[in-house]
N, C-alpha and C positions, 0 to 999 in steps of 0.2 A: 504494500500500500504506500502510495506517495502522497504527501500532503501538499496541497496547492492553495495559494491565497489569491482571491479575485477581488478587484476593485471595480465596481460598476461606475464608470466615469460620468455617465449622464445623471446619476443620482448623487454623486459626491459634490458637496458644496462647502469647501473648507472655510470660506469667508463667512458662512452663516452658522458655524458651530464652534465649539471650544476645543476641537481636536481631541474629543473624548477617546478616540481609538488609541491615540498615543499616550494620553494622560493615564489611562487605566491599564495599559499593557504591562503585565508582570515583568517580562524581560527588559523593557525600557526602564522600569522603576529599579531594576537591578543594574542599570548602567549600560545595557547592551542596545545597539542601534537596530532594534527589530522593526520599528516604524519610524521612517524619516520623511522629510519633505522632499518631494521630487522636483525636477526642473520646471514642471507646469504648475507648481504650487499645491499639488495634491499628494497625499501620502503614498509611500512605497513600502510594502510589507515584505520583509525578508522571510522567505519560505524556509531557509536554513535555521534561522534563529527562532521562528515561531514554534510555540509549544502546543498549539492546538487547543488552547483553553476556551476560545470562543467569546472572551469578554468583549473584544473590540466589535464583534458581530452584534452583540446585544446592546452595547453602549452607543453605537453609531445612530444618530437621530434620523438618518435618511435611509437606513437599511442598505447601505452601499457596499458592504463587505461580506464576502463569503469565505469561510475556511473549510476546505473539503478534502476528503481522501479519495483518490482515484483508484478504483479496483483494477488490479492486474494490468496496469499500464505504467510504462516508465518513460524516461526522457528520450531514449533512443527511438521510441515509436511516435514522437511528436512530428506531425507533418507541417503544421502551421501554427504560429502563435502571434497574438496581437498584444505586444507589450509585456513588461515584466509581470504585472498582476492582471494581464488580460486573458481573454479566451484562448484556449488551445485545443487543437484537433489532433486526435490520435488515430493513425492508420487511414487508409484510403479505400474506397470501393474500386473494384476492377471492372472496367467497361467490357461487355461481352463482344465477341467477334461479330455476332448478329443476334437479334432477339432483344427481349426487354428484361432489364433488371430493376428492381425497386429499391428505394431507400426509405426505411421506416423508422421513425423515432420522434421524440418530443420536439416542440419548437425550441429554438435557441441552442441546439446541440451540434450544429455544424453541417447540416444537410446542404444548405445553399452555398456555404463556403466550399464544400467538397465539389459541387458542380462548377464553381468558378475556377478552382484549381485544375480540374480535369480539362476544362475548356481553354486553359492557358490565359484567362483573363487576369490571373494573379499567379506569380511564381511561388511555389512552396518555399518557406524559409527554414524548414526543418527545425524550428524552435529558436533560431537565431534572429530575433526581432530587431537587432541593432542595425541591420542593413537589409536592403531588398534581396529577395531570393535570387540565386544564380543557378542556371540550368546545369552547369557543369557539376555542381555539388549534388543537385537532385539526381542526375543520371548516375553518378558514382554511388549515391545512397541506395538506389534501387537496382543496382547491378545484379543481373541474373534473375530478375523477376519480370512478370508480365507488364508491370507498371513502367519498367525501364523502356520497353519498346514503345509504350503509349507516349510517355513524356518525350522520348527522342523524336517521334514524329511531330509532336506539338512544338518542340524547340526548333526543329528544322523547318517549320511552316508547312509540313506535308500532310497534316491532319486538319481537316476542316470540320469545325463543330458549330452548332447553333444552339442557343439557350432560349427556352421559352420562359420569360421573366415571371417571378412570383407575384409581384404587385401590379396586376394589369390595370388597375384603376388609374395609375399614373399615365397611361397612354392617352387619356383624355386631354392632357395638357398639350399634345402635339396638334398643331393647326392644319391637319391634313385629313383626307377621306380614308375610309377603310380600305378601298381599292389601292390607293397610293401607298398606304402603310404596308399592306401585304405585298405589293409590287416591289418593295425594297429588297425582297428576298432574291430577286432575279429569276424567280420561277413563274409559273402560270398562275397569276393572281386570281383571275376569273374562275379557273377550275378549283383552286384551293378554297375560295369563298363558297363555291357551290358545294364542295365536299363537307364543309362544316355547317352548312345551312344558313349562310349569310349572303346568298346571291342577290337578294333584294335590298341589301343594306350597303352595297359597295360604294354608292355615291354619297352616303351619309358621312358628315364629319365625325371623327372619333369622339369629340366632345358631346355629341348627341346620342351616343350609344349607351345602352345599359351596361351594368357590370358583366352580365352574362354574355352580351354581344361583344364586349371588349375582350373577354376571355376567348371567345371563338375566333376573333380576329387575330389574336396573338398565336393561337394554335395554327390557324391557317397560314400565317407567315412562316411559322416553324416548319410545317410539313411541306411547304412549297419550296423551301431551301434545299439545294443539292449539297448535302453534307455527309461526312463519314460517321459522325457521332451526334445524336440528338439528345439534349439534356432538357427534360420537361419538368418544370417546377410547379407543383400543385395545379394540374389541369382541370380539376373538378370545381374549383371555387366559383361561386355565383351561378353554377349550372344546376338545372333540375335533373331528376333521375333519368328522364328520357335523353336529354343531351349528354349526360355523363356516359350512358351506355353507347350512344352514337359515336362519341369521341373515342371511347375505349376501343371500339371496333376499328376505327380509323387508325389509331396508334398500333394496334395489333397487326394490321396489314403492313404498316411501315416497318415494324420489327421483323417481318419475314425476311427482309433483305438488308436492313440497316441495324446499327448498334444504337440502342435506346436505353437511357437511364431515366427513371421516373421517381420523383418525390411526390408522395400522395398520402393523405390522412384518411381518406375514405377506404376502409379496409376491404370492403366487399369489392370495390372497384379495382384496388391494387391486386387483390387475389385473382381477379379475372384477367387483368392486364399482363402480369409478369410471370416468368418461369421461376425466378429466384429473387432473393432480396438480401440486402445487408441490413442488419438491425443496428441502430445507433442508440447508445445509452449514455447517460451522464447527467449534468446539471445545467439548467438553462443559464446561458450567458457566462458559464464558467468553463466547462470542458465537454467534449464529446468523444466517445470511443466507438469506432466502426468495427463491427464483427466481420468474420469471414462470410462469404456467400452461403446462403441456406436455401434449400428448395422451398418454393412459395408456401405450400400448405404448412410445412413444418415451421417456417419463419413466423407466420401469423399466430400459430398455436403457441410457439415459444414466446412471442410478444405478449400474448394474453396471459400465459402462466407466469411470466416474469422471471424465468430461470433459464439462463444460457448455459446448457450443460457442458458444451465443449470448453468453455472458459471458466466454468465454475463461478459464475457471477449471477447474483440475484438483484434485479433492478426494480422489482415490484413486491411490496409486502404481502399483498393478497392477490390471487389470480382473478381475472375477470370471468364471470360465469354467465352464460346465457340459459334461458329456460324455454320450454316448448309452448308456453302460454296456454295452459289448460283453462277451461272456463272458471270464472270466479265462483266461489260458493254462493248459494242463494242469499245468505244473510248479508252479503256485501252488495247486492243488486238494488239497494235502496236508491231510488231516483232523487237526485239533488237539484238538478237544473233541467227544465224543459223549455225549449225554444221553438217558436213557430217557424213556418216557412218564410224565408226572407228573399226579397228581390231588390236589385239595385240597377238603375238605368244610368248609363253614361252616354255621351254623344256617339261613341263608336263601340260600346261594349254593354252587354246585358248579362247580369248574373242572376241565377236562380238557385237557391239552396233549400232543400227539403227540410221540414221540421224534424227534430230529434230530441233525445234526452241524454243526460250524463248522470252517472251514478256516483255515490260517495266513494272517495278513494280511487277514482278512475282517471287515468291519463289517456286522452285520445289524440292520436296523431292525425294531422291534416296533410294529405299527400296529393300529388298530381303535378302536371307540367306547369311551368311558369305562365303567367298571363291567363289563368283560368279562374281567378277570383279568390284565391285562398286568403291573401292579405286583406282584401276588401271585406270578406266575411268576418274575419277576426276584428277588423276595425268597426264593423257594424255592432258586434256584440260589446265592444269596448266603449261604444258611444261616440267614437271619433268620426264615424261616417253615418249619415242618416239614411236608413233604408227607404227605397221608393215605395215598397209594399211590405207590410208586416212591421213588427217592432220587437226590440230585444226584450227578454223576459224581465218584468218589473221586480224590484226588491232583491235583485241579485248583485252583490258587491263584486267588483271586478278589479283585478290587478293586471296591468297590460305592459308587456315588454315589446316595443315596436321592432320592425325589421331593420330599419336603418338607424344607426346610433351616431350621435355627434356630441362630443363634450363641449359645453359652452362655458363651464365654470372652471376657474383656476383652483378651486378648493380641492382638497384630497378626498379620497373615499371615506376616511375616518371622519373628517370634518362634515362631509355631506350626511353621513349616517347619524352623527350626533346632533346635527341641526334638525333632523327629522324625528329625533327621540321624543320631542314634546308633542308630536302629532299622534293622536290615538290610533291612526291607521298604519302605524309603523311599529314593528316589534324589534327594538334594539337588542334585547337579550337573545332572541332567535338569530338575529343577524350575526352577533359576535360569537355566540356559542356554537352554532351549527353551520351557518352559511359561509362565514369567512374561512374556517378550516376546511370545510367540505369542498369549496371551490378554489382552494389554495390562494387566497387573497392576502395572507399575512404579510407577504413581502412588499405589497404595493399599497398598503393602507394609507401611507403618508406621502404617496406620489400624487402630484396634481392630476386630475382627471384628463386634462388636455395633453398630458405627457404620456398617457397610457397607450400601449399598442392596441391593435384591433381586437386581439384575443383577450387582453386584460380588460378592455372596456366592455366586451361582451360578458365576461364572467361577473364584472361589477354590476352591470345592468340587470342580469338575472338574479343576483343576490338581493339587490334593492327591490326587485319586483316580488320575490318570494317572501321578503320580510314584511310585506304589507298583508295583514290578515284579510282574506277575501273568500268568497264562496267559489269563484271561478278565476283561475289563472290563465292568461292568454299570452303565450310565448311564441313570438314570430322569429323563426330561424335562430334558435339559441346556440346552435353548433357552429355558426359561421365564424371563421378565423381561428377555430380551435384545432389543436392537434388531436391525434387519436386518443391519447390518454385523457386529455381534458374533456373530450366529448363523452367518453365512457363514464368518467367521474360525474359529469353534470347529469347524464341520463339517469344514473342510479340515485343521485341526490334528489332530482325532481320527483321521481317515482316514490322515493321514501317520504318526502315531505307531503306529497298529496295523500298518500295512504295514512300517514300518521295523523294528519289534521282532518281526515275524512272530508276533503273538499274535492273539487274536480279541476282538470286542466285540459286545455287544448294547445297542442304543440305543432306548429308548422315546421317541417324540416324535409330534407332530401336524403339524408344519410340513413341507409337501411339498418346499419348496426345500431346507430343512435335510437332510431324508432323501435327496434326490436327490444332494446334494453329498457326503454322508458315507457312504452305504451302497452295498454290493454286492448285497445280497439283502434279503428281507423275510419276517418272520413275521406272519401275519394272524390277529387275534383277532376273534371275532364272538359275539353272543348266540345261544344255542340254545333259548331259551324267551322267549315274548312278555312274561312278567312279569319278565324279567331275573334269574331264579333260576339260570340255567345259562350258562356261558361256555365257549368252546373256542378253542384256539390251534393252528394248523398251520404247517408250514414247517420251515426256510427255503425260500422259493421264489426263483427268479431275479427281479431287480428288476421286469421287465416283467410277469411272471405275478403276482407279489405285488400290484403296483399295480392290475392288472386285477381281481383278486379283491376288493380293498378298494373301488375306485371303482364297481364294479357295485352294491355295497350302498349306496353314497352316491348313486348315480344321477347321475353327472356324468362327462364325458369330458375328457381332457387331450390337448393336442398339444404339440409342441416349437416354440419360436420359431425361425424360420429364421436369424436373425442371431446369437442368443446360445445357442441350444439349451436355454433355460430352459423349465420346464414352464408351460403356460398353460391355463386352464380355457376350454373351448369354450362359447359362448353356446348356451342351450337352443334347439333347433330350427334351428340353423345347418346349412349344408351338411356341414361336417366332423363336427358332432355326429351328424347322421343317418347319415352314411356309417360312422362308427366304431361306432355302436350296432348297425347291421346286420351288421357283421363281428365283433361281440363284442370289439372292441379299444377299451377305455376309456382306455388309456394308450399313446400312440405313442412309440416310441423315435426314429423318424426325424423330421427337421425338416419342418414343414408350414406 
């Protein structure tokens, strides 16, 4: 075990504190220079002199310090390091000759860094952060390995790679059309836009496209490029389940002849896409360790159990368990909320939702393609949107987490929650006792909301929504921006809170794993007109029936993994796929 000290520079504000880290450090008080002021005016922590007491971690008013032990990793395995007390990446994934390899791990553990290094956008410094990396040193370090051949081609300019960026929303800042953007690839832009389903949006400026359309444009530009290595960073963000499967099929065709590396948090999608995967474990913003390649099914099962047998490393305290969703006992079928049929007329869209009911302790997922009215339905129940016909059920208290989040206050999450403490509709004890630890918010309580990442803001918004006592909780896309671990933690927490408080919840989402863990039943939305001018929502249906209705429109079948009971997409034309289609069973509850 090697001890490392991490300083989160964006959180460290030495001019606004009393240097508590240095003042309370035992080695410093004994006359040793364990924590000193660096050239930028911020502390530098000596990993050699540090005794691992953790006092500086707890005394820092900004939670800017982490003292950690790296399991089974040593200095010789460092590929890249950002500063003395900065993030470090151990080991590298190996690009396949052809086919698709996945990268699976929490946010902030180096997946995007690994893609940049493989693409040659940054030269690995092998831990020597004092100077830019040198290809000669890299080639000598990897002598006799497959990575030597890869980096040699990168250094000589003989390997052409293309990277699909992670943050596609930034594309909206470019003052060009989608066709012009995709055309920069040098390939057939019209054909690429048609392949991803954006043929009718080519003349639109990027600034006018939705998040999902920007994602499709970024993928179109990537697949239109003539490259040797395709590095795809989070292709499912902003996409509904239908577009996710469509893009997965497109990338699988690409992987038949090209080398593709994919970072993805939708486990069902990654399982369908890749033949093998590298797992990444570590600590957010501190370090990441990349495992050896593992066959895809084994990789995801290992990720869910949290124990990497080959390296004798446990990175999860409790395994993630799925269930087959048996019917709830009759005593729990007490109806809590009944809502009538609702309709909403817009100039170019008409939504009709059939009436239904929600039981105590029941979490219902809302699924279906984008632009079919899911968010509009939730907004009508929340009182944000007024129905054209019908009305929300009277006397039902609602707590609503909207789809799009934007922090407008410079206050921290702690300050925000304490300001709400005097409001009888906010439970501060529940927030501090269960929601903060359950959603891993401890480390960002004192960070300004405007400085939080998308995932941190999402978890904060869900915590604030669940802390409001209500009869009905409405959560619109709570898994957006979250990594696989955070999604599964949130799914279990939502389900636990709803059952414990004997309330009801409606959750809009596209991640099948998230829905499977969180929900008891499903509402299914679908388009009722080819031009997208009408949408309809029905349900709630039992989980199996709801998934069958959805997956039939997506034209894909699922089975359950025999070991973990997790949902798995069947390969088209496989024996199980054909058998299930013949029976009309697109979603099996039993392990197969």
